[in-house]
C-alpha positions as CSV (number, residue, x, y, z in Angstrom):
1,X,3.0,17.8,0.2
2,X,-0.7,17.8,0.1
3,X,-2.0,14.5,1.6
4,X,-5.5,13.2,2.5
5,X,-4.1,10.8,4.9
6,X,-1.0,12.5,6.4
7,X,0.9,9.1,6.1
8,X,4.5,9.0,5.0
9,X,3.7,6.4,2.4
10,X,2.1,9.4,0.4
11,X,5.8,10.4,-0.3
12,X,6.8,6.9,-1.1
13,X,4.0,6.8,-3.7
14,X,5.9,9.5,-5.7
15,X,9.1,7.6,-5.9
16,X,10.4,5.6,-9.0
17,X,8.6,2.4,-9.7
18,X,5.9,3.0,-7.1
19,X,2.2,3.4,-8.0
20,X,-1.0,3.5,-5.9
21,X,-4.7,3.9,-7.3
22,X,-6.1,4.7,-3.9
23,X,-5.5,8.1,-2.1
24,X,-7.2,6.9,1.2
25,X,-4.8,3.8,1.5
26,X,-1.3,3.5,2.8
27,X,-0.8,0.4,0.5
28,X,1.2,0.9,-2.6
29,X,2.4,-1.3,-5.5
30,X,6.2,-1.5,-6.5
31,X,7.0,-2.8,-10.0
32,X,4.1,-5.3,-10.3
33,X,4.0,-6.4,-6.7
34,X,1.0,-6.3,-4.4
35,X,0.8,-4.5,-1.1
36,X,1.9,-7.6,1.0
37,X,5.1,-7.7,-0.9
38,X,6.7,-4.7,0.7
39,X,9.1,-4.6,3.6
40,X,8.8,-1.8,6.1
41,X,11.3,-1.2,9.0
42,X,11.3,1.3,11.7
43,X,14.7,1.5,13.5
44,X,15.6,-2.1,12.3
45,X,12.1,-3.6,13.5
46,X,9.7,-5.0,10.9
47,X,6.2,-3.4,11.1
48,X,2.9,-4.8,9.5
49,X,-0.1,-3.7,7.6
50,X,-3.7,-4.6,9.3
51,X,-5.0,-8.0,8.0
52,X,-8.7,-7.6,7.8
53,X,-8.9,-4.2,6.2
54,X,-11.1,-4.2,3.0
55,X,-11.1,-0.6,1.8
56,X,-8.8,2.6,2.3
57,X,-11.2,4.5,4.2
58,X,-11.0,1.8,7.0
59,X,-7.2,2.0,7.4
60,X,-6.6,5.1,9.6
61,X,-2.9,5.7,10.3
62,X,0.1,3.5,9.0
63,X,2.8,3.0,11.5
64,X,5.4,5.5,10.7
65,X,4.8,9.0,12.2
66,X,6.3,11.5,10.0
67,X,7.1,14.1,12.5
68,X,9.5,11.8,14.2
69,X,11.5,10.6,11.1
70,X,15.1,11.5,10.4
71,X,15.9,9.4,7.4
72,X,14.1,7.2,4.8
73,X,16.0,4.6,2.4
74,X,13.6,3.1,-0.2
75,X,14.6,0.4,-2.8
76,X,12.1,-0.7,-5.5
77,X,13.9,-4.0,-5.9
78,X,17.4,-5.7,-6.0
79,X,18.0,-4.6,-2.3
80,X,20.8,-6.1,-0.2
81,X,20.7,-9.4,1.9
82,X,20.6,-7.4,5.2
83,X,17.1,-6.8,4.5
84,X,14.3,-9.4,4.8
85,X,12.5,-11.8,2.5
86,X,9.8,-9.9,0.4
87,X,9.6,-9.9,-3.3
88,X,9.1,-6.2,-4.2
89,X,10.6,-3.5,-2.1
90,X,11.9,-2.3,1.3
91,X,11.2,0.9,3.0
92,X,13.7,1.5,6.0
93,X,12.8,4.3,8.3
94,X,15.0,5.7,11.1
95,X,13.5,7.7,13.8
96,X,15.3,10.9,14.9
97,X,17.5,11.0,18.2
98,X,17.2,14.7,19.2
99,X,19.9,17.0,20.2
100,X,17.9,19.8,21.8
101,X,14.4,20.5,22.8
102,X,12.0,21.0,20.0
103,X,8.7,20.1,18.9
104,X,6.0,20.6,16.3
105,X,2.1,20.5,16.2
106,X,-0.5,20.8,13.4
107,X,-4.4,20.9,13.2
108,X,-6.9,20.7,10.3
109,X,-10.4,19.7,9.4
110,X,-9.1,16.0,9.4
111,X,-7.4,15.9,12.8
112,X,-4.1,16.9,14.5
113,X,-0.9,15.8,15.9
114,X,1.8,17.0,18.4
115,X,5.4,15.9,18.6
116,X,8.0,16.7,21.3
117,X,11.7,15.7,21.5
118,X,14.4,16.7,23.8
119,X,17.4,15.5,25.6
120,X,18.5,15.7,29.3
121,X,21.1,18.0,30.8
122,X,23.8,15.2,31.1
123,X,23.0,14.2,27.5
124,X,22.4,10.5,28.5
125,X,18.6,10.4,27.9
126,X,17.0,11.6,24.7
127,X,13.2,11.3,23.8
128,X,11.1,11.7,20.8
129,X,7.4,11.4,21.3
130,X,4.5,11.8,18.9
131,X,0.6,11.5,19.0
132,X,-1.8,11.6,16.2
133,X,-5.5,11.8,15.9
134,X,-7.4,11.8,12.7
135,X,-11.2,11.7,11.6
136,X,-11.8,11.3,8.0
137,X,-15.7,12.2,8.2
138,X,-15.0,15.5,6.1
139,X,-13.5,13.2,3.4
140,X,-16.0,10.4,3.5
141,X,-19.0,12.8,3.1
142,X,-17.9,13.0,-0.4
143,X,-18.6,9.5,-1.3
144,X,-21.5,8.2,-3.2
145,X,-22.8,6.2,-0.1
146,X,-24.6,8.6,2.2
147,X,-25.0,7.9,5.8
148,X,-23.5,8.3,9.3
149,X,-19.6,8.1,9.2
150,X,-17.8,7.7,12.5
151,X,-14.1,6.9,11.6
152,X,-11.4,7.8,14.2
153,X,-7.7,7.0,14.4
154,X,-5.5,7.4,17.5
155,X,-1.6,6.7,17.5
156,X,0.8,7.4,20.3
157,X,4.6,6.6,19.8
158,X,7.8,6.9,21.7
159,X,11.5,6.5,20.8
160,X,13.8,6.6,23.8
161,X,17.6,6.7,23.6
162,X,19.9,6.1,26.8
163,X,23.5,6.5,26.4
164,X,25.0,4.2,29.0
165,X,28.5,5.1,28.0
166,X,30.1,6.0,24.7
167,X,30.3,2.4,23.7
168,X,27.0,1.0,24.9
169,X,23.5,2.5,24.0
170,X,19.8,1.2,24.7
171,X,16.9,2.2,22.5
172,X,13.3,1.7,23.0
173,X,10.5,2.1,20.4
174,X,7.0,1.8,21.6
175,X,3.7,2.4,19.8
176,X,-0.1,1.8,20.6
177,X,-2.7,2.7,17.9
178,X,-6.5,2.2,17.7
179,X,-8.2,2.7,14.3
180,X,-12.1,2.5,14.4
181,X,-14.4,2.6,11.3
182,X,-18.2,2.9,11.8
183,X,-20.7,3.6,9.1
184,X,-24.4,3.4,9.2
185,X,-25.4,3.7,5.6
186,X,-28.7,5.2,4.4
187,X,-28.7,5.4,0.6
188,X,-26.5,5.4,-2.5
189,X,-26.9,6.8,-6.0
190,X,-24.5,6.1,-8.6
191,X,-24.7,6.8,-12.4
192,X,-22.7,4.5,-14.7
193,X,-22.6,3.4,-18.3
194,X,-22.3,5.3,-21.4
195,X,-23.8,8.3,-22.9
196,X,-26.1,6.1,-25.0
197,X,-26.7,3.5,-22.4
198,X,-26.7,5.5,-19.1
199,X,-27.8,3.6,-16.0
200,X,-28.6,4.6,-12.4
201,X,-28.0,2.4,-9.4
202,X,-30.0,3.5,-6.4
203,X,-29.8,1.7,-2.9
204,X,-31.7,2.2,0.3
205,X,-29.7,0.6,3.2
206,X,-30.4,-0.7,6.7
207,X,-27.6,-2.0,9.1
208,X,-24.2,-0.9,9.8
209,X,-20.5,-1.8,9.6
210,X,-17.9,-1.7,12.1
211,X,-14.1,-2.2,11.6
212,X,-11.8,-1.8,14.5
213,X,-8.3,-2.8,15.0
214,X,-5.8,-2.1,17.9
215,X,-2.2,-2.6,17.5
216,X,0.6,-2.5,20.1
217,X,4.3,-2.9,19.5
218,X,7.3,-2.6,21.8
219,X,10.9,-2.9,20.7
220,X,14.2,-2.8,22.7
221,X,17.7,-2.8,21.2
222,X,21.1,-2.9,22.7
223,X,23.7,-1.3,20.6
224,X,27.5,-1.9,21.5
225,X,30.4,-0.6,19.8
226,X,33.6,-2.2,21.2
227,X,35.9,-0.5,18.8
228,X,35.5,2.1,16.0
229,X,35.2,-0.8,13.4
230,X,32.7,-3.0,15.0
231,X,29.1,-2.5,15.7
232,X,26.9,-5.2,17.5
233,X,23.1,-4.8,18.0
234,X,20.6,-7.1,19.8
235,X,16.9,-6.3,19.2
236,X,13.9,-7.8,20.9
237,X,10.3,-6.7,19.7
238,X,6.7,-7.9,20.3
239,X,3.9,-7.0,18.0
240,X,0.2,-7.5,18.7
241,X,-2.9,-6.9,16.7
242,X,-6.4,-7.4,17.5
243,X,-9.0,-6.9,14.8
244,X,-12.6,-7.3,14.3
245,X,-14.9,-6.8,11.4
246,X,-18.8,-6.9,12.2
247,X,-21.3,-6.0,9.6
248,X,-24.9,-6.7,8.7
249,X,-26.0,-4.6,5.7
250,X,-29.1,-5.0,3.7
251,X,-29.5,-2.9,0.5
252,X,-32.7,-2.6,-1.5
253,X,-31.6,-1.6,-4.9
254,X,-33.0,-0.4,-8.2
255,X,-31.3,-0.3,-11.6
256,X,-33.0,2.3,-13.8
257,X,-32.3,3.1,-17.6
258,X,-31.9,7.0,-18.1
259,X,-33.3,8.8,-21.0
260,X,-30.5,9.4,-23.5
261,X,-32.4,11.0,-26.3
262,X,-31.5,14.9,-26.2
263,X,-34.9,15.8,-27.8
264,X,-37.0,14.1,-25.0
265,X,-38.2,16.4,-22.1
266,X,-37.1,13.8,-19.6
267,X,-33.4,13.7,-20.9
268,X,-31.2,12.4,-18.0
269,X,-34.1,11.3,-16.0
270,X,-35.4,7.7,-15.4
271,X,-36.8,6.1,-18.6
272,X,-37.8,2.8,-17.1
273,X,-36.7,0.3,-14.6
274,X,-34.5,-2.5,-15.6
275,X,-34.4,-4.5,-12.1
276,X,-35.3,-4.4,-8.4
277,X,-33.6,-6.5,-5.8
278,X,-32.4,-7.0,-2.3
279,X,-29.1,-8.0,-0.9
280,X,-27.8,-8.9,2.5
281,X,-24.1,-9.1,3.5
282,X,-23.1,-10.4,6.9
283,X,-19.8,-10.9,8.6
284,X,-18.4,-11.6,12.0
285,X,-14.7,-11.7,11.6
286,X,-12.2,-11.7,14.6
287,X,-8.4,-12.0,14.2
288,X,-5.5,-11.5,16.7
289,X,-1.8,-11.8,15.8
290,X,1.2,-12.0,17.9
291,X,4.8,-11.8,16.7
292,X,7.8,-11.9,19.0
293,X,11.3,-11.9,17.7
294,X,14.9,-11.8,19.0
295,X,17.6,-10.7,16.4
296,X,21.2,-10.0,16.3
297,X,22.8,-7.6,13.7
298,X,26.3,-6.9,13.3
299,X,29.0,-5.1,11.2
300,X,32.8,-5.3,10.9
301,X,35.1,-2.9,8.8
302,X,38.0,-5.2,7.8
303,X,39.9,-2.4,6.0
304,X,39.2,0.7,3.7
305,X,37.8,-1.5,1.0
306,X,35.8,-4.4,2.9
307,X,33.1,-4.6,5.4
308,X,31.2,-7.6,6.6
309,X,27.6,-7.5,7.8
310,X,25.7,-10.4,9.4
311,X,22.5,-11.1,11.3
312,X,20.4,-13.8,12.8
313,X,16.7,-13.6,13.9
314,X,14.2,-16.2,15.6
315,X,10.6,-15.3,15.3
316,X,7.6,-16.7,17.0
317,X,4.1,-16.2,15.5
318,X,0.6,-17.0,16.8
319,X,-2.5,-16.3,14.8
320,X,-6.1,-16.7,15.9
321,X,-8.6,-16.3,13.2
322,X,-12.5,-16.6,13.3
323,X,-14.0,-16.1,10.0
324,X,-17.8,-16.0,9.3
325,X,-19.3,-14.4,6.2
326,X,-22.3,-15.0,3.9
327,X,-24.2,-13.1,1.3
328,X,-27.7,-13.4,-0.3
329,X,-29.3,-11.9,-3.2
330,X,-33.1,-11.6,-3.9
331,X,-33.9,-10.2,-7.2
332,X,-37.6,-9.4,-8.0
333,X,-38.7,-12.0,-5.4
334,X,-36.4,-14.8,-6.3
335,X,-33.5,-15.8,-4.3
336,X,-30.4,-16.0,-6.5
337,X,-29.3,-18.8,-7.0
338,X,-32.9,-19.9,-7.0
339,X,-34.0,-23.1,-5.0
340,X,-37.7,-23.8,-4.6
341,X,-37.1,-25.8,-1.4
342,X,-34.7,-23.6,0.5
343,X,-32.9,-20.3,0.6
344,X,-29.4,-20.8,-0.6
345,X,-26.6,-18.3,0.7
346,X,-23.7,-17.3,-1.6
347,X,-20.0,-17.0,-0.5
348,X,-20.4,-18.6,2.8
349,X,-17.2,-18.8,4.5
350,X,-16.8,-20.4,8.0
351,X,-13.4,-21.0,9.7
352,X,-11.9,-21.1,13.1
353,X,-8.1,-21.3,12.9
354,X,-5.3,-21.2,15.4
355,X,-1.7,-21.2,13.9
356,X,1.7,-21.1,15.9
357,X,4.9,-21.2,14.1
358,X,8.5,-20.5,14.4
359,X,10.6,-18.7,11.8
360,X,14.3,-18.7,11.6
361,X,16.4,-16.2,9.6
362,X,20.0,-15.4,8.9
363,X,22.1,-13.4,6.5
364,X,25.7,-12.4,5.8
365,X,26.8,-9.7,3.5
366,X,30.2,-8.5,2.1
367,X,30.7,-4.9,0.9
368,X,33.7,-4.0,-1.2
369,X,34.6,-0.5,-2.5
370,X,37.5,0.7,-4.2
371,X,38.7,3.7,-6.1
372,X,40.6,2.8,-9.4
373,X,43.8,4.3,-10.7
374,X,41.9,6.6,-13.1
375,X,39.8,7.9,-10.0
376,X,36.8,5.8,-11.2
377,X,35.0,4.1,-8.2
378,X,33.5,0.5,-8.0
379,X,31.3,-1.0,-5.2
380,X,30.3,-4.6,-5.1
381,X,27.8,-6.1,-2.7
382,X,27.3,-9.8,-2.2
383,X,25.0,-11.3,0.3
384,X,23.3,-14.6,1.1
385,X,20.0,-15.2,3.3
386,X,18.5,-18.3,4.8
387,X,15.1,-18.9,6.0
388,X,13.2,-21.7,7.6
389,X,9.4,-21.8,8.7
390,X,8.2,-24.8,10.9
391,X,4.8,-24.9,9.2
392,X,5.9,-25.9,5.7
393,X,9.4,-27.0,6.9
394,X,10.9,-25.2,3.7
395,X,14.5,-24.2,3.8
396,X,15.1,-21.3,1.6
397,X,18.5,-20.0,0.3
398,X,18.7,-16.5,-1.3
399,X,21.9,-15.1,-2.9
400,X,22.0,-11.5,-3.8
401,X,24.4,-9.4,-5.7
402,X,24.9,-5.9,-6.9
403,X,27.8,-3.9,-8.7
404,X,27.9,-0.3,-9.1
405,X,30.5,1.6,-11.4
406,X,31.2,5.4,-11.3
407,X,33.5,6.0,-14.4
408,X,35.9,8.9,-14.5
409,X,34.0,10.8,-17.4
410,X,33.5,14.5,-17.9
411,X,29.8,13.8,-17.6
412,X,28.6,12.5,-14.0
413,X,27.3,9.0,-14.7
414,X,26.8,6.1,-12.3
415,X,25.7,2.5,-13.6
416,X,24.4,-0.2,-11.3
417,X,23.3,-3.8,-11.8
418,X,21.4,-5.9,-9.2
419,X,20.3,-9.4,-9.2
420,X,19.3,-12.0,-6.8
421,X,16.5,-14.5,-5.6
422,X,13.9,-13.0,-3.6
423,X,11.7,-15.6,-1.7
424,X,8.5,-14.5,0.1
425,X,7.9,-16.9,2.9
426,X,4.3,-17.4,3.4
427,X,2.4,-15.6,6.1
428,X,-0.9,-16.2,7.5
429,X,-2.7,-14.5,4.6
430,X,-1.2,-16.4,1.8
431,X,-2.1,-19.7,3.7
432,X,-5.8,-19.0,3.8
433,X,-7.9,-19.9,0.9
434,X,-11.0,-17.8,-0.1
435,X,-13.2,-20.1,1.8
436,X,-11.1,-19.8,5.0
437,X,-9.4,-23.3,4.9
438,X,-5.6,-23.4,5.4
439,X,-3.1,-25.0,3.0
440,X,0.0,-25.7,5.2
441,X,1.9,-27.2,2.4
442,X,2.2,-24.2,0.4
443,X,5.5,-22.9,-0.6
444,X,7.2,-19.7,-0.6
445,X,6.8,-17.5,-3.5
446,X,10.1,-16.9,-5.7
447,X,11.1,-13.8,-7.6
448,X,14.5,-13.6,-9.5
449,X,15.5,-9.9,-10.1
450,X,17.6,-8.4,-12.9
451,X,17.8,-4.8,-12.6
452,X,19.9,-2.3,-14.6
453,X,20.0,1.4,-13.8
454,X,21.9,4.4,-14.5
455,X,22.1,7.9,-12.9
456,X,23.2,11.0,-14.6
457,X,23.8,14.3,-12.5
458,X,24.0,17.4,-14.7
459,X,23.3,21.2,-14.5
460,X,20.4,23.0,-16.3
461,X,19.8,26.7,-15.9
462,X,22.8,26.7,-13.7
463,X,21.0,24.5,-11.2
464,X,21.5,20.8,-10.2
465,X,19.5,17.9,-11.8
466,X,19.4,14.1,-11.8
467,X,18.0,11.9,-14.3
468,X,17.5,8.1,-13.6
469,X,16.6,5.3,-16.0
470,X,16.0,1.8,-14.7
471,X,15.0,-1.4,-16.5
472,X,14.1,-4.6,-14.9
473,X,12.9,-8.1,-15.4
474,X,11.4,-10.5,-12.7
475,X,11.0,-14.2,-13.2
476,X,8.2,-15.4,-10.9
477,X,7.8,-19.0,-9.8
478,X,5.6,-20.9,-7.3
479,X,3.5,-17.9,-7.3
480,X,0.2,-17.7,-5.3
481,X,-2.6,-16.4,-7.5
482,X,-4.8,-13.7,-5.8
483,X,-7.7,-11.2,-6.5
484,X,-7.9,-7.7,-5.4
485,X,-11.1,-5.9,-4.2
486,X,-10.5,-2.3,-3.2
487,X,-7.4,-2.9,-1.0
488,X,-8.4,-6.3,0.1
489,X,-6.1,-9.2,-1.2
490,X,-7.7,-12.7,-1.3
491,X,-5.3,-15.5,-2.0
492,X,-6.1,-18.8,-3.8
493,X,-3.6,-20.7,-1.4
494,X,-1.7,-22.8,-4.0
495,X,1.6,-22.5,-5.9
496,X,0.0,-23.4,-9.4
497,X,1.2,-20.3,-10.9
498,X,4.2,-18.9,-12.7
499,X,4.7,-15.6,-14.3
500,X,7.0,-12.5,-15.2
501,X,7.3,-8.8,-14.6
502,X,9.2,-6.5,-17.1
503,X,9.4,-2.7,-17.3
504,X,11.2,0.5,-17.4
505,X,11.2,3.7,-15.1
506,X,12.5,7.0,-15.9
507,X,12.8,9.9,-13.4
508,X,14.1,13.5,-13.3
509,X,14.4,15.5,-10.3
510,X,16.0,18.9,-9.6
511,X,15.4,22.6,-9.1
512,X,13.0,23.3,-11.8
513,X,12.3,26.7,-9.6
514,X,15.5,27.9,-8.0
515,X,15.7,26.8,-4.5
516,X,12.9,24.2,-4.2
517,X,13.2,20.6,-5.7
518,X,10.6,18.9,-7.9
519,X,10.5,15.6,-9.7
520,X,8.6,13.6,-12.4
521,X,8.5,9.8,-13.0
522,X,7.1,7.6,-15.7
523,X,7.0,3.9,-15.7
524,X,6.1,1.3,-18.2
525,X,5.3,-2.2,-16.8
526,X,3.8,-5.6,-18.0
527,X,3.1,-8.5,-15.6
528,X,1.6,-11.7,-16.6
529,X,0.8,-15.1,-15.1
530,X,0.1,-18.6,-16.3
531,X,-1.9,-21.3,-14.3
532,X,-3.5,-24.6,-15.3
533,X,-6.3,-23.6,-12.9
534,X,-7.3,-21.3,-15.7
535,X,-8.1,-23.9,-18.2
536,X,-12.0,-24.2,-18.6
537,X,-14.7,-25.3,-20.8
538,X,-17.2,-23.5,-22.9
539,X,-20.6,-25.4,-23.3
540,X,-22.9,-25.2,-26.3
541,X,-26.5,-26.3,-26.9
542,X,-27.9,-28.3,-29.8
543,X,-28.2,-25.1,-31.7
544,X,-24.5,-24.6,-31.4
545,X,-25.3,-21.4,-29.1
546,X,-22.7,-20.8,-26.3
547,X,-24.7,-21.5,-23.1
548,X,-24.6,-18.1,-21.2
549,X,-26.7,-18.2,-18.0
550,X,-29.5,-15.5,-18.2
551,X,-29.0,-15.1,-22.0
552,X,-29.4,-18.5,-23.6
553,X,-32.9,-19.9,-23.7
554,X,-31.8,-23.4,-24.2
555,X,-29.6,-24.5,-21.3
556,X,-29.2,-28.1,-22.2
557,X,-25.4,-29.0,-23.0
558,X,-24.8,-30.9,-26.0
559,X,-21.0,-29.9,-26.8
560,X,-18.1,-28.3,-25.1
561,X,-14.7,-26.7,-26.1
562,X,-11.7,-26.7,-23.9
563,X,-10.1,-23.3,-23.6
564,X,-6.6,-22.4,-22.3
565,X,-6.2,-18.7,-22.0
566,X,-2.5,-19.0,-21.5
567,X,-0.7,-16.1,-19.9
568,X,-3.2,-13.5,-18.4
569,X,-2.7,-10.2,-17.0
570,X,-1.9,-10.2,-13.2
571,X,-4.1,-7.9,-10.9
572,X,-1.3,-5.3,-10.7
573,X,-0.7,-5.1,-14.6
574,X,-0.6,-1.5,-15.2
575,X,0.9,-0.4,-18.5
576,X,1.7,3.3,-17.8
577,X,2.1,5.3,-14.6
578,X,3.2,8.9,-14.4
579,X,3.8,11.1,-11.3
580,X,4.7,14.7,-10.9
581,X,5.5,16.6,-7.8
582,X,6.2,20.3,-8.4
583,X,7.0,23.2,-6.1
584,X,7.1,26.8,-6.6
585,X,7.0,30.1,-4.7
586,X,6.4,33.9,-5.4
587,X,9.9,35.5,-6.1
588,X,8.9,38.8,-4.4
589,X,7.0,37.1,-1.6
590,X,8.9,33.9,-0.8
591,X,6.6,33.2,2.0
592,X,3.7,32.2,-0.3
593,X,4.5,28.8,-1.7
594,X,2.6,26.3,-4.1
595,X,3.1,22.6,-4.7
596,X,1.2,20.3,-7.0
597,X,1.0,16.3,-6.8
598,X,-0.2,14.7,-10.0
599,X,-0.7,11.0,-10.4
600,X,-1.8,9.0,-13.4
601,X,-2.1,5.3,-13.7
602,X,-3.7,3.3,-16.5
603,X,-6.4,0.7,-15.9
604,X,-6.1,-2.3,-13.8
605,X,-7.5,-5.7,-14.4
606,X,-10.8,-6.6,-12.8
607,X,-13.8,-9.1,-13.2
608,X,-17.0,-10.6,-11.7
609,X,-16.7,-12.1,-8.2
610,X,-16.7,-15.6,-9.5
611,X,-13.1,-16.4,-8.1
612,X,-12.0,-17.4,-11.6
613,X,-8.9,-15.6,-12.6
614,X,-9.4,-16.2,-16.1
615,X,-12.7,-14.0,-16.1
616,X,-11.0,-11.1,-14.4
617,X,-9.5,-9.6,-17.7
618,X,-11.7,-6.3,-17.9
619,X,-10.0,-3.0,-17.2
620,X,-11.0,-0.3,-14.8
621,X,-10.7,3.4,-16.0
622,X,-7.5,5.1,-15.6
623,X,-6.5,6.6,-12.1
624,X,-6.1,10.4,-12.5
625,X,-5.7,12.7,-9.6
626,X,-4.3,16.2,-9.0
627,X,-3.9,17.4,-5.4
628,X,-2.6,21.2,-4.8
629,X,-1.3,22.9,-1.8
630,X,-1.0,26.5,-0.9
631,X,1.1,27.5,2.0
632,X,1.9,31.0,3.8
633,X,4.6,31.3,6.4
634,X,3.1,33.6,9.2
635,X,6.2,33.6,11.4
636,X,9.5,33.1,9.3
637,X,12.4,31.3,10.9
638,X,14.9,34.1,10.5
639,X,12.5,36.8,11.6
640,X,13.7,39.5,14.1
641,X,12.3,38.9,17.5
642,X,11.2,42.0,19.4
643,X,10.7,42.3,23.1
644,X,8.7,39.9,25.3
645,X,6.3,38.0,22.9
646,X,4.7,34.5,23.2
647,X,5.5,33.8,19.7
648,X,9.3,34.3,20.2
649,X,9.4,30.6,21.1
650,X,8.0,29.5,17.9
651,X,10.4,28.7,15.2
652,X,7.9,29.0,12.4
653,X,4.2,28.9,11.7
654,X,2.6,28.0,8.3
655,X,-1.1,28.2,7.2
656,X,-1.8,25.6,4.5
657,X,-4.8,25.2,2.1
658,X,-5.0,21.8,0.5
659,X,-7.2,21.2,-2.6
660,X,-7.8,17.4,-2.9
661,X,-8.9,16.0,-6.3
662,X,-8.6,19.5,-7.7
663,X,-10.0,18.5,-11.0
664,X,-13.0,16.8,-9.4
665,X,-12.3,13.4,-11.3
666,X,-14.2,10.3,-10.2
667,X,-11.8,7.4,-9.8
668,X,-13.1,3.9,-9.6
669,X,-11.5,1.7,-7.0
670,X,-13.7,-1.4,-7.2
671,X,-17.0,-2.6,-8.4
672,X,-20.2,-3.7,-6.6
673,X,-21.8,-6.6,-8.5
674,X,-25.6,-7.2,-8.5
675,X,-27.4,-9.9,-10.1
676,X,-31.0,-10.2,-11.4
677,X,-33.2,-13.4,-11.6
678,X,-31.9,-14.3,-15.0
679,X,-28.3,-14.3,-13.8
680,X,-27.4,-10.9,-15.6
681,X,-24.6,-9.2,-13.6
682,X,-24.1,-5.4,-13.3
683,X,-20.7,-3.8,-12.2
684,X,-21.6,-0.8,-10.3
685,X,-18.4,1.5,-9.9
686,X,-17.3,2.4,-6.5
687,X,-15.8,5.9,-6.7
688,X,-13.3,7.5,-4.5
689,X,-13.3,10.8,-3.0
690,X,-14.4,14.0,-4.7
691,X,-12.9,17.5,-4.5
692,X,-12.4,18.6,-1.0
693,X,-10.6,21.6,0.7
694,X,-8.7,21.2,3.9
695,X,-7.1,24.0,6.0
696,X,-4.1,23.2,8.2
697,X,-2.1,25.2,10.7
698,X,1.4,24.0,11.3
699,X,4.0,25.3,14.0
700,X,7.4,24.3,14.8
701,X,9.2,25.3,18.2
């Protein structure tokens, strides 16, 4: 699959119910949820996203190394009680235990990786080790902001398995990663607006921005099978993250009106200037997170129809956060907001926080399966989770249920219904308000799932296909409102919100071309929220004109009207999403392969940076992107090996040509807001990457 990041999440983004509007980020939205609402496990150990990251180009690698993976399970909602407490999805990744010596390596314009695996002669010790390096300089040069980019990401992982005896096994999973993003911007030029009202935003920069985060994780698990029906597992893991965000950037900007008259000789050039100004953004943010947990998981097969699963986890968390940010805007010589006696800064956030807590979790689950007399099959899963956190001292009880029925019909159908209560216990990000203060009394968010789906397996053109349709409704209570800027989520740290999510997903996958699988998804979704915090007033002057700063001459308030906007779209409200992954090859030359990854998502809500949710009801343009990959197999796996040749040890070798953003579409990820002295705001779109070509060499041995 052509991928600008090389992360495993790029595959997840093509699954049913999943959407993403940023090809540079590993974050994804599942059925109306945000990036923080997705569980990710690697070999039963929960892993985390970075806390301070603001944009996709800052992220680097996600945790999972695709070259080490054996199996992926993904659920877009209604998942079992054995999984943790998040409101949207779970991604369960299992690393491979090797059975022989093997490996792989690749190199491209964007970096490279190497992976080695093997097993000892006595077959007691097995290892799977991977290292990745990536630099996105090549991609970032296609952005509007020009300058000196120095991004780098390095990741080293190891998965070791030691078979003490047939009943007892020890596993170790270790990871160390360092992601660094340094940019020294010089200038930017962005054209926006309409054909009849085209504007140009030009900025000249001073300063630089540095984002760096280092993560380390080590997990040790002891697996014991006293008999063929019982599995016991003890897991101990520690996760540590050190993140820093240091930036001081000054921008001197010009907003120019472009000539729109085709008859004028200066058509498309600057007609006149609409504003000049300067802004300064400054930040010194440091965060360290330590998470240590001890967990027991077990399962017991009672008989051929019944199985019991259980588990308990104790987790210690320590967060240290030092937040310091401010901005200032100077438009045509006047500081905004204007004060004759002093310089007023805007968006000033200062905080020094240390938070220690203990989180306790437990679950029990019962799996029942039976084949009925007419050979129909039935599977019922019931489960129950409990969660307690020492900070808000809230006890959470989460029942979950699912039933799957496969009738004895001529046509191969499967029907499934899932329901349950899915709490999301607050982590540090949800506790922190926009100004950096903590609300330790905040409650866990709650989502009640109702999901009905059906699978139909059939043959077309004498080849296998599968059609899935899934409808869902989620009732949201005690929701914490938030806003999104690029990939940065900023919570309002209160539970004054309720809402809902409703939608339908359809998917078809199969061999549209014989021998290779392709798939297509389409989703329809609505998610809205209601909060009394959105109630506001409109003010009028004596002439009954609504007072709008920068527009109304008379600013004296003489009357007001109370406005309750009711239910408003949530930041992830996206009516239509569509995804297509298609593979093909030349019948006479099967060594030549082609694949296409197409993604579409209708516009997401956005608004001015006033931190008023009721003002964030504008819509971004739709996200449209096509990535294409062309591959040629230089060394085939089934080739005849002649004589002594250094290439005989290679299993296969591929040359890939990847074309990112094939149609050269400028996708908007966020907006930069600038203000003139009258208070007028201009939303300047921040575009994602343009068309780029990447060449990659891959080998397996």
